[in-house]
Backbone bond lengths (Angstrom), bond angles and torsions (degrees), N, CA, C in turn:
res aa  C-N    CA-C-N  psi(-1)  N-CA   C-N-CA  omega(-1)  CA-C   N-CA-C  phi
1 X - - - 1.399 - - 1.549 107.98 -
2 X 1.283 114.59 138.81 1.523 117.78 -179.84 1.542 109.24 -84.85
3 X 1.337 112.76 165.06 1.464 122.33 -177.45 1.485 112.36 -54.78
4 X 1.322 117.45 -46.15 1.510 121.16 -175.51 1.523 109.52 -64.09
5 X 1.319 117.46 -35.43 1.442 121.62 177.77 1.576 111.71 -67.77
6 X 1.311 112.63 -42.42 1.492 118.20 177.98 1.500 110.57 -65.25
7 X 1.319 120.18 -36.77 1.450 122.98 177.75 1.534 105.75 -63.17
8 X 1.328 117.13 -54.02 1.451 122.65 -179.54 1.521 111.61 -54.30
9 X 1.338 115.75 -42.64 1.493 121.45 -178.96 1.513 111.11 -60.30
10 X 1.319 114.73 -31.21 1.486 122.71 -177.28 1.513 111.54 -95.16
11 X 1.355 116.47 7.67 1.483 118.83 178.89 1.516 116.50 70.09
12 X 1.345 115.60 27.78 1.468 120.84 -174.18 1.532 109.20 -108.89
13 X 1.325 111.32 129.56 1.505 121.25 165.48 1.496 105.73 -117.02
14 X 1.310 119.05 119.72 1.449 119.07 -177.37 1.480 112.18 -62.43
15 X 1.263 123.29 137.04 1.455 127.26 173.66 1.513 111.56 -80.37
16 X 1.257 118.97 167.12 1.519 121.03 172.09 1.528 105.98 -60.34
17 X 1.337 115.13 142.13 1.468 120.33 178.88 1.543 109.35 -64.35
18 X 1.264 118.64 132.97 1.468 125.18 -179.99 1.557 108.26 -67.46
19 X 1.303 117.40 140.29 1.440 121.14 -179.43 1.598 106.37 -86.04
20 X 1.336 111.72 149.51 1.470 118.54 178.13 1.454 109.79 -60.53
21 X 1.357 120.78 142.89 1.395 122.07 -177.72 1.538 111.66 -113.32
22 X 1.359 116.16 9.42 1.479 120.75 178.04 1.537 107.54 -152.30
23 X 1.305 115.30 -158.32 1.513 119.82 -171.78 1.543 106.90 -88.83
24 X 1.349 117.66 71.14 1.411 120.66 172.48 1.491 108.70 -155.10
25 X 1.392 118.46 175.76 1.419 119.08 177.12 1.551 106.02 -117.15
26 X 1.337 117.72 148.50 1.467 118.77 179.04 1.526 116.39 -58.91
27 X 1.445 113.02 -38.38 1.488 114.70 -175.30 1.513 107.03 -140.22
28 X 1.295 116.98 140.68 1.469 120.74 170.75 1.563 105.46 -119.92
29 X 1.313 114.05 130.18 1.449 119.14 174.34 1.510 107.56 -108.02
30 X 1.378 117.61 121.60 1.432 121.86 -174.76 1.611 106.15 -157.44
31 X 1.361 114.41 136.60 1.418 115.46 174.14 1.457 117.37 61.88
32 X 1.387 116.54 29.06 1.409 120.66 -179.60 1.525 115.27 76.85
33 X 1.369 113.60 10.56 1.442 119.22 178.85 1.552 112.28 -120.66
34 X 1.303 115.96 152.57 1.456 121.08 170.29 1.462 108.15 -113.22
35 X 1.356 119.35 120.41 1.435 126.80 179.87 1.500 105.48 -104.66
36 X 1.304 118.26 116.68 1.474 123.83 179.63 1.514 111.81 -102.22
37 X 1.324 116.09 123.69 1.464 124.01 176.16 1.500 108.47 -58.92
38 X 1.372 112.05 154.55 1.474 118.45 -178.66 1.531 112.70 -54.39
39 X 1.279 114.75 135.94 1.432 121.92 179.51 1.517 111.57 -116.00
40 X 1.328 116.20 139.61 1.476 120.16 179.70 1.515 110.36 -95.48
41 X 1.355 116.31 167.08 1.485 121.83 -174.92 1.516 111.25 -78.57
42 X 1.370 115.43 64.52 1.436 120.17 175.61 1.507 110.94 -79.86
43 X 1.326 116.60 138.40 1.410 123.87 173.12 1.551 108.37 -142.54
44 X 1.290 115.88 119.75 1.468 117.88 -176.73 1.501 111.77 67.17
45 X 1.338 116.92 27.63 1.475 119.66 -180.00 1.533 116.48 81.61
46 X 1.339 115.08 -0.40 1.482 117.77 -179.58 1.535 109.34 -128.00
47 X 1.365 115.10 155.22 1.437 119.97 -179.23 1.538 105.55 -65.74
48 X 1.335 116.16 131.63 1.425 121.38 179.43 1.463 112.69 -85.89
49 X 1.362 118.74 -30.28 1.438 121.86 -177.70 1.490 106.17 -139.32
50 X 1.307 115.12 124.28 1.500 120.95 174.05 1.460 110.10 -124.38
51 X 1.377 117.18 164.76 1.475 121.70 177.15 1.524 108.63 105.26
52 X 1.349 112.77 -159.17 1.449 121.96 -176.89 1.465 114.84 -124.41
53 X 1.291 118.25 138.37 1.448 122.55 170.87 1.504 107.21 -63.89
54 X 1.323 116.06 137.92 1.506 119.36 -174.87 1.432 114.62 89.39
55 X 1.363 118.64 -8.63 1.447 122.39 -179.33 1.514 110.51 -141.57
56 X 1.324 116.24 63.39 1.435 122.38 178.32 1.499 114.72 98.72
57 X 1.349 120.20 -14.73 1.458 122.10 176.64 1.477 106.42 -103.72
58 X 1.294 116.77 125.27 1.473 119.79 -176.40 1.601 110.29 -81.96
59 X 1.301 117.06 166.89 1.441 121.31 173.84 1.538 108.25 -64.26
60 X 1.271 120.03 -36.23 1.477 122.92 177.08 1.524 111.22 -65.44
61 X 1.299 119.32 -41.65 1.426 122.59 173.73 1.491 113.17 -62.39
62 X 1.340 113.20 -43.53 1.469 118.53 -178.48 1.532 110.83 -66.21
63 X 1.318 117.16 -36.82 1.483 125.05 177.12 1.522 110.32 -61.82
64 X 1.366 114.12 -45.73 1.464 119.30 177.35 1.505 112.18 -67.25
65 X 1.349 117.81 -29.68 1.489 120.72 174.89 1.488 109.95 -68.62
66 X 1.292 119.00 -44.30 1.446 123.29 -178.76 1.555 108.79 -64.25
67 X 1.235 120.62 -37.36 1.524 125.57 173.51 1.531 108.50 -61.92
68 X 1.309 117.27 -45.36 1.478 119.40 -178.47 1.489 109.18 -67.60
69 X 1.331 118.25 -38.62 1.491 119.30 176.18 1.542 110.97 -59.76
70 X 1.344 115.49 -45.16 1.507 118.68 -179.35 1.556 109.69 -62.32
71 X 1.310 116.98 -38.07 1.514 118.68 178.23 1.506 107.54 -63.72
72 X 1.307 121.73 -33.65 1.459 122.61 177.91 1.542 109.82 -75.91
73 X 1.324 118.90 -31.31 1.431 118.78 171.30 1.535 111.45 -60.35
74 X 1.369 113.48 -45.47 1.515 116.88 178.12 1.533 112.09 -60.90
75 X 1.357 117.08 -37.10 1.437 121.00 -178.92 1.533 108.65 -64.02
76 X 1.335 119.03 -39.27 1.407 122.64 176.37 1.574 112.90 -62.00
77 X 1.276 116.44 -42.63 1.462 120.19 179.75 1.524 107.80 -65.73
78 X 1.323 116.80 -43.27 1.479 119.70 179.88 1.565 111.64 -60.55
79 X 1.323 116.79 -36.41 1.449 122.49 -175.85 1.510 111.07 -84.08
80 X 1.316 121.23 -30.30 1.480 120.12 -169.71 1.499 115.42 -118.08
81 X 1.287 121.28 -4.39 1.443 122.71 -179.78 1.527 110.46 -108.97
82 X 1.309 115.65 130.51 1.496 118.61 177.89 1.545 106.97 -57.09
83 X 1.268 119.38 126.84 1.410 123.41 -178.24 1.498 117.08 90.41
84 X 1.378 113.12 -7.96 1.438 118.81 179.75 1.499 117.68 57.45
85 X 1.235 119.61 -144.36 1.513 124.24 178.40 1.502 110.92 -63.30
86 X 1.292 123.28 -27.91 1.438 125.00 177.26 1.526 110.47 -63.41
87 X 1.288 117.40 -21.39 1.483 119.87 -178.33 1.600 111.36 -83.15
88 X 1.235 117.18 -7.37 1.501 121.48 179.73 1.524 111.15 -77.83
89 X 1.359 114.26 122.43 1.467 117.42 176.54 1.523 110.93 -100.44
90 X 1.362 115.41 -26.36 1.439 119.93 -173.80 1.528 109.96 -159.11
91 X 1.340 118.35 132.33 1.469 120.00 167.53 1.556 101.44 -83.24
92 X 1.351 113.42 117.46 1.473 120.72 -174.63 1.549 109.74 -86.88
93 X 1.313 115.60 -55.56 1.471 119.71 -177.87 1.539 111.32 -146.52
94 X 1.323 114.37 144.60 1.423 119.65 167.68 1.545 110.11 -122.30
95 X 1.295 116.88 141.13 1.419 121.80 176.41 1.492 108.97 -117.92
96 X 1.342 118.16 134.31 1.417 122.35 -176.14 1.511 110.20 -124.27
97 X 1.321 116.18 138.71 1.506 123.74 179.98 1.466 103.26 -122.27
98 X 1.356 114.79 120.69 1.460 120.22 -178.63 1.545 107.74 -114.76
99 X 1.303 118.90 117.80 1.399 123.97 174.32 1.558 104.87 -73.03
100 X 1.390 114.91 121.32 1.432 118.62 -170.15 1.526 112.31 -153.55
101 X 1.340 115.38 156.04 1.393 118.28 172.74 1.568 110.75 -70.18
102 X 1.361 116.56 162.61 1.467 119.64 -177.04 1.504 111.72 -60.96
103 X 1.337 117.86 -27.11 1.519 117.55 -175.49 1.539 110.36 -97.43
104 X 1.284 122.21 4.60 1.443 123.53 176.51 1.463 110.81 -72.79
105 X 1.378 118.75 134.62 1.467 120.50 -173.44 1.500 114.15 -134.77
106 X 1.364 117.21 13.13 1.460 118.20 -178.59 1.528 114.89 -112.22
107 X 1.354 113.56 37.39 1.480 122.02 179.83 1.579 111.20 -53.15
108 X 1.333 115.04 -43.14 1.481 120.15 -177.96 1.509 112.69 -58.34
109 X 1.348 117.17 -38.85 1.473 123.35 177.85 1.435 111.03 -63.84
110 X 1.388 117.35 -41.41 1.460 122.85 -179.86 1.575 108.09 -62.99
111 X 1.287 116.97 -53.42 1.441 121.01 -175.03 1.517 114.36 -64.34
112 X 1.368 116.33 -19.45 1.447 120.56 172.37 1.518 113.44 -53.63
113 X 1.340 113.21 -28.05 1.496 117.58 178.98 1.515 111.77 -57.87
114 X 1.352 117.31 -38.91 1.461 121.46 175.46 1.523 111.34 -78.67
115 X 1.372 115.45 -48.83 1.487 117.90 -178.45 1.511 114.43 -60.14
116 X 1.296 118.69 -42.53 1.479 120.48 178.50 1.483 112.39 -63.93
117 X 1.345 116.29 -35.79 1.469 119.91 178.24 1.583 111.41 -70.43
118 X 1.362 114.38 -33.71 1.507 118.01 176.84 1.511 108.39 -62.20
119 X 1.253 121.02 -43.68 1.435 125.06 -178.17 1.547 110.58 -70.26
120 X 1.333 116.31 -39.41 1.465 121.53 -178.23 1.606 109.04 -66.18
121 X 1.328 115.06 -31.87 1.498 117.58 -177.07 1.554 110.94 -88.66
122 X 1.345 118.29 -42.33 1.421 121.87 -174.23 1.512 114.89 -106.11
123 X 1.303 118.81 3.13 1.480 120.13 -179.78 1.505 109.90 62.15
124 X 1.333 117.45 -143.43 1.438 121.49 -177.95 1.518 112.72 -60.06
125 X 1.305 115.71 -27.09 1.504 120.72 175.57 1.504 111.30 -69.95
126 X 1.276 118.14 -11.23 1.478 122.52 175.96 1.519 115.49 -86.21
127 X 1.350 115.98 -12.53 1.524 119.33 178.42 1.544 105.83 -69.88
128 X 1.296 114.57 135.76 1.490 119.95 -168.99 1.489 110.08 -147.43
129 X 1.380 114.68 161.00 1.445 121.28 166.96 1.555 108.48 -76.38
130 X 1.270 118.21 157.66 1.446 119.18 -171.96 1.591 112.42 -153.17
131 X 1.300 115.83 143.64 1.450 124.10 165.62 1.492 110.36 -123.28
132 X 1.315 115.74 139.72 1.452 119.74 177.58 1.499 108.68 -138.60
133 X 1.264 114.50 125.89 1.561 119.37 -172.10 1.488 108.07 -131.47
134 X 1.327 116.57 147.51 1.399 123.02 172.41 1.602 108.20 -91.16
135 X 1.319 113.60 141.92 1.495 117.27 -177.23 1.589 104.50 -135.57
136 X 1.350 110.22 156.74 1.447 116.65 177.94 1.513 116.62 -66.10
137 X 1.362 113.41 -33.66 1.489 118.08 -179.53 1.547 108.56 -161.43
138 X 1.300 115.02 160.60 1.436 124.78 173.90 1.504 113.90 -130.02
139 X 1.338 120.27 160.94 1.436 122.96 -179.39 1.563 113.59 -48.85
140 X 1.270 117.41 136.55 1.448 119.64 176.22 1.553 117.61 62.89
141 X 1.340 111.26 15.20 1.482 117.71 -175.16 1.460 116.67 68.65
142 X 1.350 116.69 19.27 1.459 120.96 176.55 1.495 112.24 -58.62
143 X 1.340 117.02 146.34 1.471 119.96 -179.43 1.569 111.72 -82.21
144 X 1.346 116.02 -26.00 1.446 120.93 -176.43 1.501 108.64 -147.74
145 X 1.384 115.61 150.47 1.390 124.83 175.22 1.534 109.12 -138.98
146 X 1.327 121.43 134.69 1.447 124.90 -177.59 1.564 111.98 -129.61
147 X 1.340 113.66 130.02 1.429 118.37 177.37 1.568 106.83 -116.77
148 X 1.336 118.92 164.90 1.482 119.76 -179.55 1.477 114.11 -151.00
149 X 1.357 115.21 157.06 1.477 123.87 174.01 1.531 104.63 -123.25
150 X 1.301 115.73 139.16 1.485 120.96 -176.00 1.549 109.49 -138.71
151 X 1.306 113.89 133.06 1.477 120.87 176.03 1.551 104.22 -81.70
152 X 1.357 117.54 131.81 1.431 123.04 177.02 1.538 113.59 -98.95
153 X 1.237 116.87 154.68 1.500 123.78 176.96 1.472 109.75 -72.96
C-alpha cells in the first residue's frame, strides 16, 4: 500500500506545512536524512490542545495532540523534501516533549499517539527509536511537541 492510501485509510489529509516562527528552518536534509523541527498540535491553523498533562489535559487529549503533531511533521516532509513522503525509507527517531505537572508519569502513553501513527503510515519502516520527556512549558502553551528524523531513499 502506498503512503497516500495509508494516510486516507487513517482519515488524514495533510495540512499546509506550518511556517517557522523564529530563527530556524522546519526541515534540514543532510547525509541522507531529513530532520524535522518540533511541530505543535496545530489543526486548522490553531492549537488543538493547550495546557499541561496532569492539570486539566487528559492522557487521551495528549495522545490526540501527539498524533496531530506527527501529522504536522509529515506535512513538513511533504513540503520540504524532494519526493515528499515517498522519499521516506525509515522513521529513524521521534522526540516528544510533553508539558506536564511534576507528578505526571504517563508520558509514554501520550507519545504513543505519534508512534502508533508512524507505524500505521509507514508499516515496519515506521518503527523508530524514541525519547519522550516532560517539560514545564512549551511554545504557545502547547501540550505536546514532536520532532523527527527520517532516512531518505
